[in-house]
N, C-alpha and C positions, 0 to 999 in steps of 0.2 A: 378423520380430518382430510380436507381436500388440499392437495399439493400440486403445484404446476409441474409440468414435465421437466422444464429447465431446472427448477429447484430440486426435483427428485434426482435428476442426473447429477447435479452438483453434490447432493448428499452422498450419492453412491461413490463419486470420485473422492470426496473427502474421506469417507469411510474406508476406502481402499488405501488411502495415504496414511491415515492415522493408525496407531496400534490397535489390536483387537480389544484390549481392555477399555480404551477410550470409546471404542465403537459400542461396546456393551453398555457403558455408562450413558452414552448418547441415546441409545435405543430405549433402555429401560430406566 
């Protein structure tokens, strides 16, 4: 899927803020 750079960076920032568990759920 295609994601804009801004959105991609935003996801990385959010993933860094949220707990690892939520991150795994968000990814998979």
